Structure formats: C-alpha cells, structure tokens
N, C-alpha and C positions, 0 to 999 in steps of 0.2 A: 509388577505382576498384574496380568490382565484381571479385570473385575470378576469374570466368571470363575477363574481359578482361585482368586482370593476368597470368593464366597464359599467355594467348595472346601478350601482349606479351613476357613473359620468353622464351617459345619463339622468338619472332621475333628477339630480340636474340641468343639462343644460335645461331640459324641464321646470323646475320651473321658470327659468329666462325668457325663451322664451314665456311662457304663460303669465307671469306677464306683459312683455313688450307689447305683443299683446293685452291684455285686456286694458291696459292703452291707447294704440293708438286708440283702438276701441271707448272707451268712449270719448276721446278727439275729434275724428272725428264726434261723434254724437252731439257735442256742449254742453255736460254736464259733463265735467271732474270733478272728485272728487278732493277735496283739497289735495295737496301734492301727495304722492304716493298711497293714499287710493284707487284710481281708479283701480289700478292694482291688488287689492285683493278683492274688494267688489263683483266682478263678479264670484269669486270662481274658482275652478278647477286648481289653480296654483300648488297644491300639488298632483295632480292626478298621475303623474309619479312615485312619491315615494310611494303612496298608492298602485299602481299596483305592484310595486316591492315587497312590504311587503306581499301582497296577494300571489304572486308567491313563496315567501320564505316559507310561511305557508303551502301552498299546497304541496311544495316539501318536507316539513317535516311531511306530512301525514294528514294535516287538510283537511277535505272534503270541496270542493268548495261551496256546498249548505249551509254550516254552517257560511260562511263568509259574513258579511254585510258591504258595503262601500257606498251605494247610499241612501238607505231608511231603515226604521226600526232601526235607530241608537240610539234612545233614551233609556237611562237606568234610572231606578228609583234612586232618591237620598233620603237623610234624611232631609236636610235643605231646599230642594226645590223638587217639584214633579219629574222632569226629567231633564236630561242633555244629549245632543247629543254628541257622541264621533265620531272620524273620521273613525274608523274601529273597529268592534266588531266581536267576534266569539261566537255563541251560538249553543250548541250541546245537543240534547235531553233535552231542556228547562234549560240547565245549562250554565251559562256564563263562558267562558274560557279565552277570551282575550278582553281587551278594550285598544285602543291605540289612543294617541293624536299625531298629527303632526302639529307643529307650526313653524312660521318663524318671523324674525324681519329684516326689511330692512329700514334703515333710522330712524330718530327720536328715537334712542335707549335710550337717556336720559329720554324721556317722558314715554316710554313704558316698561322699564325693570320691574319696580315694579308691573305694571299691569299684565305682563306675570307671574311673580312669584306668585302673589295672585291667579291668575286663575289656575295655575298648582297645587298649594297647596290645594286650595279650592275644585277643582274637585276631587282630590284624597281622601281628608278627607270625602267629601260628599258620595263618592261611598263606601269607606270602612265602614263608619258608617251604610249605608244602608245594606251592606253585614252582618254586625254584627246583625242587626235587622231582618235578614231573608228575605229581599226583593228579594233575588235570590234563595230562597228555603232553608229550614232548612237542615243543614248538607251538603250544597253545597260546592264544592271545592273552595279554594281561587283562584280567577282569576289572570291572569297575566296582570298587568298594565304597559303599555309602554309609554315612553315620548320621542319623537324625536323633536329636535329643530335645525333649520337651521338659522344661523346668517350671515348677509352680512359681508364679510371680507373687511373692509375699515379702513382708518386711524382713524376715530372716535372711533371705538370699542377697539383700542389698547392704547389709551391715558390714563394715570393714572387719576383717578377721586377722588376728595377730598370729604370726608364726612363732613356734617355740624356739627353734635354732639353738639347741643345747650345746652344739659343738661347731657347726659351720653355718655360714650365712646362706639363706635361700636365694634363689634367683630374684632379682629386684622387682620383676614383674609381679611377683606374688606378695610383696611387702604391702600390707594394708589393703590388699585386694579383697573384695567381697566374694561370696561363693559364686554369684553369677559371673563375676569377672574371672574367677578361676576356671569355671566351665568354658567361658569364652576362650581363654588361653588354651585350654585342653583341646577344644574343637579346632581352633586355628592351627595349632601345632601338629595335630593329627594329619592335617592336609599338608602343611609345610614340610613335614618329614616323610611325606608320601606313604603314610600308613593307610590313609583313606583317600579316595579320589575326590570326594566332596563331603562336607559336613554342614549340618544345619543346627543352630541353637535357637529354639523358640521359647519365649517366656509367655505364660498364660495364667490368668487368674481363674479361680474356680467360682464362676458366677454365671448368670444368664442375663445378657450375653457375656461370654468370657472376654476379658481384655487381652489381646494378643499383641506381642511386640517382638522385634528382633534387635538385639543390642548393637549389631553391626551388619552392614550390607553384605560383606563377604561370607557371612554365615546365615543369610536370610533364606527363607524357603524359595523365594524367586530365583536366587542364584543356584540353589540346590536343584531346582527343576531344570534350569538351563544346562547344568552339567549333565543331568540324566539324559536330556534330549540330545545333547552333543555326543554322548557316548553311544546312544542308540543309533545315531546317524553313522558313526564310525563302524559300528558292528553290523550295519545293514546287510553286508554280504559275507560276514564271517560264517564259516562252516557250511556255506551253501555249496553243495556238490557241483553246481553248474558254473561256479565262479572259476575262471581260468587261473591256473597256478602262476 
C-alpha cells in the first residue's frame, strides 16, 4: 500500500478510537452512560474517518462525488425486508454500483461474533436476492458489495476458543481457533461464497498511536482498495447515456 494511503488509513483508524472515546466521555458527563462500551457507539460517527477515506478513494478512481451517498438516502430495497441502510452507496443514473458496510467490534467479542456474522450474511443475501428480483432495475449491472471490519486487537481475541459441539462436529477450521481467526474465516468465506465482492479485516489497538495489522494479505486494506479501484474502472461507463448499446 502506498505510503500516503497507509498514512491516511492509520489516521482514519486513530480517528475511530478518538471519536469512540469522546462519545463515551460525553455520555458519561451527561449522567446517562450506556452499559459497557455501548455509549461509545450509539452516538454514531465513529467510522466517519474511514468512510471519508473510502469516498476519496472512489473519487480518485473516477466515481463522481454526486453519485456517492454517506449521510442520507442510504436505504436499499431488500427481499426479506422492505429496506436496509448501508454505510456507503453509489448510485449512478438510477443504477446501484457500490454498497459498502463498515463495522467494528470492541470488547464483548464472545457475545457479538455470531451476531456480526448473521448480520453480514443476512444483509448480503437480502440484497442479492432483491437484485435477482429486479429491485435495482432489469438488466442492471451486478453491484460491488464491500465489507470492512475493524476488530480491537487485545488479548481476548487471540485466545483459542473451544467449540461446544453437543451433537455434531464443527468445521475443523474453527476447532481451537481464536476469535480473530474466526473473523478471518468469516471475511474470507464471505468473498469466497460471493456474498461480498471484497472484504477487509483490520486489527487495531486502542492507543496513541494505534498498532494496526492485517492477519492476512487477501483481507488487507491494500487489497480492499485495489478491488474498489478495479470495480470503479469497470463501472466507468455504466449508466452513461452516451455509451453505445
């Protein structure tokens, strides 16, 4: 990953932690703190730095600014439910080009990993089924679905986890796997099974500066950016009325 992009990515991750901490402090000062770390995320905006970075990457790859939505009009039709809001979408000439989710997990990883997996899988299946049913227009190009996940790098996520297996054996890839390894498997299989076009798994400590790492190259932010740029190039003439049929 180029040094300038790497520096911006590091700044965006640092902004994630700073915003979380600030939101948590603000709610605590107001006398109504949420339970656990929930107060640092219920106020929103903690992923804004990363959203802005992805926007700039898309614009640099030729996507018009007017086509990118990050604040409002983020709801896309589903098949099993009416709509679902994504974190960033790109719509050009009434055609959906990109839909991107940016998620995080800080603390309580044992309680929330399954929820995150169900959410990621469900959102993708819902959108692709809606696409099949023509909710984005008959003959519309297949959109790019992106999944970015930031996991707190702490001792808890690296410890081996035992599976219960009361009746049947789990997939061997999960036997003795840590939570970070389970997230790695999730992200890789989301792409392998074509639920998402690309996925990124970033681990980061909460500190100044944050220590940032990627457990594997195929789920790195550099690879994620390359896939975004490749999709933008493919979509360059999509929906352009001047393009010959």
